[in-house]
N, C-alpha and C positions, 0 to 999 in steps of 0.2 A: 180191675176190672171196674166199669163205671156203670150202675145199674141209673136206668132212666127214672126223672121225676116222677115218670107216669105210673113206673111202678113201684113208688114209694109211700104212694098215698094211703093205702093201707096198713104199712106198715108203723106212720107216723099215727094215724086215728088210733089202731092197737096199743102205740104206745100211752096215748093220752087216757084209752080206756083203763090201763094198767094204771095210772094213775090217781084216777078219781077212785077206784076201787080202793088202793092201799090208804087213801084216807078214811075209809071205813073198816080198819080195823080195830079188832079188839084195845080196848083203853091201856090193857098192861104192855102193852107194846108200846106205846105213844115214848115212855118214857125213853126207852131206849133210842125212840126215831128223834126224841128232841136232842139227845144227848149228841146223837151223830148231827145234826143240824147245827150244834152251838159248835161243834168242833168244826165245823167245815167255815163257819162266819167267821170265827176266829183267824181261821187261814188266810179267809181274803183281807180281814182286817190288816194282818198281818201285811199280803200283799201295797195294800194301801198304803204302810208305811214306805215301806222300801219304795215306794213309788214315789213320795211325797219327797222323803230324801234324795235321790237319783233326781229330781226335776227344782229342787233347792241346792246341792252342794256340790253336782258333780263338775269337774272342770270347766266342762263346755255346756253351754244350755241346749239339752236334749230337745227334737221335735217328740209332743206329747202323743202326735198320731203313730209316729215310727215306734213308740215305746211300748203302746199297746198292741200293736199290731206285731211286734216280736213277742211281747208274753204269750200271746194267743198263739201264736205259728209255737212256740216252746212248748206249751201244754200239748198242742197235737202231735207233733213230732217225736213228744216224749213214749205216745202211746207205739206207735210201730212206724215203721218205715213209710208207710201208704198215705198215713193220715196228715193232712196239712191245711194252714189256712190259705186260701184266696182272694187278694184285693179285687178291688171290681174289673181293673184292668185285665187280671190274668181270668178271672172268673170269664170276661167276653172272649179271651183268646182261646179258653180251654173249648167253649161253644164253637168258635169258629173251626176247631181242630176237629171236635168230633162230626164237624158237617165237611170235614175234610177236603179241604182249603185252608193255609194259615200261613204266614210270613215266617221266616227262619233259616236255620240251619238244616235240620230235617234228621234231626238225632232223638230217639226216646233216652231218657235220662231217670237217675235216683240219686240218692245222697248215700253215699257209705264213709266210712273213716272221716269225715268230715269235707270229702272231696265230691266235684260231682264224677258221677260214674254213669259210662254207656251201657246202657241197656243193648241196644239194636241201633242201628243207621238203617236210615229208612231208604231204601230203592230209590235210585234215579234222582236223590237231594245230593246239594252241595257238598252234605259232610261225607254220604257215601264214596262220592267221586272223589275226593279227598284223599281218601283213605281212612277215614276212622272208623276202628274195627270195637264191637262188641268186648266190654271187660275195660277199655281204656278209660282211667282217671283224667278229667281235667283238673289240671292246678291251678290253672292261668288263663285269664280272658282279658285280652292286650293289654298284658303283664301284670295284671291285678293279680296278685294271690284270690283262689277260690276260698280257703279254708277261712271261714267265720263267716261265709256268706251262707245264708237259706237257698236252698232248694228254688225257690221262686226267685231271689235275688238273682243267684246265678244266671236263671233261665233268660229273666229277663234283658240280662245283660248281653249275653248270644243275640238276642231278638233287635232288630233294627232296621231302618228302610232300606227297601232293595237296594241291590247296587251295590250296596255298602261294602266294606272289607272287615274282618272280624280277624286276629290272629289266635289261635287257642293252643295252649300246651300242654303236651297228653303226657302222660306216664303209662309204659305199657309193660307190663310184665314180660321177664327175658332182655327187656333194651337194657342197658345203663345209662344212657344218657337222654334227656325228655327231648319230646319230640315235637318241634314246633308247625304248626300247619296255618296257612292262610287261606282262610275260607271266604269265598263273597256269596253274601246275602243272596236270597232269591223268595221269590213266590214257592211255597211249596203246596202243592196240588198234589195229593195223595189218591192215588187210580190203586184204590186198596186190594185191587184184585188183577191180576194178568193170565193168562190163559194162550195156550199153543197149542198144536198136532205135534207129539212122537210118535212119529209114522201108524200107527194103528192105537195109538193109545192117547187119551184128551189128561195134559196137564193144566194143572190150575192152582197157582202160585195165589194166596192170599197172606198181605203185608201186615193186613191190621184191622182192626174192627170199629168204623164208623159206618157212619149212616147209610153209605152208597155199599156196604159190602155186599149183603145177600141181594140185591140187585144185579152187581158185579158177577159173583157166581152163577147163578140164574141165566145171563145172557151170554157168559163164557162157556157151560154147558150146552146151552141151546144152540150156538156155533158151533162147537166142537160135534155136537151129533150132528149138524148138517150136513159136515163137510166129512165125516167118516161112517160111512155105513155099518147101517145096525150088523150086520154079520161079520164085520170085519171089525169092528171095536172089541178090545180086548179088556177097557177098562179103565180107570180114572187114577190118579195120582193126585192129591190136596197136599198141596207143599205147606206146612205154618211153621217154618224151621226161620229163628229170629221174628218169629212174631211176637212184639208186646203184649199183645191182648187190646181191649177196649172195650165197646158196650155189649154190655150182659144181653138185651135181645138181640143182638144181631148174631151171638156165638149161638143163642137157641135157634137163630132161623136158619143156619148154615147147618148145623147140626139134622136138624126137622129135614132139611132138604133132603136128608139120605136116609131117615129114619120111618117105616109105614105107622109105627105106634110105640108104647113105652115112654118111659121118665126121660127125659134128656139130663137135667141138673136140680138139686134142690140147692135151697138157699138157708139157714137155721143161725138166726139172731140169737142174742143172749135169753131170752123166751122161747118157749116151748111155741105159742099159738104166732108167732111169727115168723113160722117155717113157711116157704111158700117151695111147691114142687111147678115144674115147669115139663109139658109133655107132648111127644110129636102126634104131628095130627096126618093121616093118611096121603100116599103120597111119596114117591121117589124120584127127584130130576134125575139119579141114573141109571132109572128102571130096571135097579136090580143088577146093575154091571159091578164086577169085583171094586174095591176101594183099596187102595194102600195111604196111610196119610203119614207125612214124613214129619218128623218134629226134632228139636233138640236143645242143647242148652239155653238158646235165647227163648224158644217157645214158652208163652208165660198165659198166665191167667183165663184169658175167654179162648186161646189157642189150647189151653188144657181143658177146655169142656169139651169143645169138639172132641178132640183125640177120645176124652175119657169116655166119653158119650157114645163115640162109635165102635170104640174097644167094648167096652161092658156088655153091651148090644151084638156082639162078635158080626158085626156089621160090615169092618172094615179092619186089615191088619195094620199097627203102629211101628212105623218102621224108622230106626236112627239114634238118637242117646236119649239119655233120660232129661225129661222136662223141666223149665225152670222153677218149678214146685210154688206159685203164687196161687196159693187158694181160697182167695177173702175177697170180699165184694167191698167197693167202695160208695158209698152213698155222696151227692154232691148235694148239702142242701143250702139253698139260698139263705144271703142275708140281707133283701132289701138293696138298699143303696148302698152296703157295707161288703160288696162281693158274696162269698158262700166258704164254706169250709168242705174238705174232701176228708171224708171219716168213714173206717173202716166199721162196717156195721154186720156182717154178717161172715161163716164161711161158707163155702161151695162145695157140695159135695156128688161125686158121682152116679151113675142111677144102681150101682150096686153097693150105694152107702158108703163108700169112701172119702175122705177128705186127703186132698194130694197136697195140704197145707206143709211146707216144708218137708217134702216127701216126691213130688212131682210124678209124672207119669212115664214107668218103664215101660220102653217100648216092648214090642214082642218080638222083635229081634232088632238086635242091637249091631249097629253096621259103624265104628269110626273112617274118617276120613283120613288120607294121608295127608301130610302136610308139609308143604313149603319148608323149608331149612330155616328159614327167619318166623317162621309161624312157631317152632316146636314150643312147648313148656308155653305158650299162649295163645290157647284156642281154648280156653276151657272157663263156662261164668262158676262161682259160688253157688248159684242160684239161690231160691230165699231163706236157704238155712244160713246164708252166711253174710246176710244181711244183720247187723246189728239192733237188737230190739225186736225181733220179727214176732211173730205170733207163734206160739206153739206147735207142734204138732201134735194131734189127739190122737195118734194112731198108734197104738203099743206093740205096732211089731216092727223091731230094729230101730236103728236110731235114725236120729234126724240127717235124710240125706237130697239134696237135690238137685240142678245144677249140672251140667257136662260141658263136652266137646261143644262148641258153638260154630267153627268152622264151617261154611259153604265156598269150595270153589267158585270163580268167576266163569270158566269154562264145563257147560255140563258135560263135556266127554272127561273131567277129571272128576266128575262128582258120583261116589261110590254110591251113594246112598239111593240118587236118583237112580242111577245106571240097574242096582238090584232089582229098586223097584218095577224098572220099565220087563227089567229078561224075566223075574214071578209072575208078571201078567201074560207075558208073551209065552211061557212055559218053559222058556231056554234052563231056568234052575229052578230047581225045588226047596221048598221050607216046610218044614211039619206046621208052622204057624202062620203059612196061607197056603189056600183061604184058611179064613177062621174056622175053627171046628163047629159046627153046627150053623154055618150059614148064617143067614140073618136071625135066627133065633135066640133070645137076648138070655143074658145069663140072671137075671133078674125078671119076678112076676111082673106082669104087666097087665 
């Protein structure tokens, strides 16, 4: 998830204060501090020696700027799978994407085992229409191996002028032969919220959390309420399946839309004074109507904040399969004309104080989809716990485990998770987890 710059000023200021305070520590600690600094400078000298040797002796004259950028990216990617360097162009592209419109194929990706892994295709985009699935590995782009490229380099190769073709080779679990898809690039206009009436139930699908998400949610609920009389409306299904996340402030706003009070989420960095808590304000867009939240193995980050907040406050029943388990916050730190870095700066915690990092949100009602023959054994994500170099879980309860089945049938008639949610809201089926025990009462102090 991305924390917007306006939310970072306090944290950056606190960091500066801590650094200043450290300089006033008793003299008896200065020896250790100087020794640590001396070791660091020796390592930097080592880097300088290697850099100069590469410049002078490598078989071909390297590009100095590329060497430095690769070194920076190597340092950041060694921290965890979500920290990275963004070149000026990549930074501009990211800013465009968070506004909800950008050029490309329409897939959310991460790096795993040296390959680009698809977290989720975005609805109604070229990649989605071509059949790219969550969990696919991209091995070649236009015949060129992805192995050895950074994530940013691979993404850059997949971008290009609108209406131009690109050939993507995929490795799909359960399939012996590689899958080659020809995809035509297009302008990706992200409509992050879609809605419809399912008879007497309002259905709202949130595909990602960008700057337009809360406004879209509000518009969708208002339209549904205007079409279904209050005495007929049974409740709402909020579909967060295969939603890879996005902006922190939008996750908070979407959670707040259904809560009258109480904590939504807290973020905790390295230092205790950097902890921030975000609380709900009065006002429930759903007017107290029952809510069921759908999640699966592709629901990550901001999606998990919403599901965790509504689950902890007993405002909604969470239905589906275990979520992805990405419980960390990435801060975008601009570097002037040199782009920016995406740095993991905090973990986030649900209202009950639970970190879901590498654990995921466990649904109140677990429902597996019926898989077509060609999908059997190929519909699960490894989740955050399966990513190399991920932040470890702070939970002491059981082993790390996240990710699960991430398949959603194209035809709603075949969607077991959605159909059960509709049946529960209509009273056709019963389950002890719905409605949540205590109704809207929170399980944490308010």
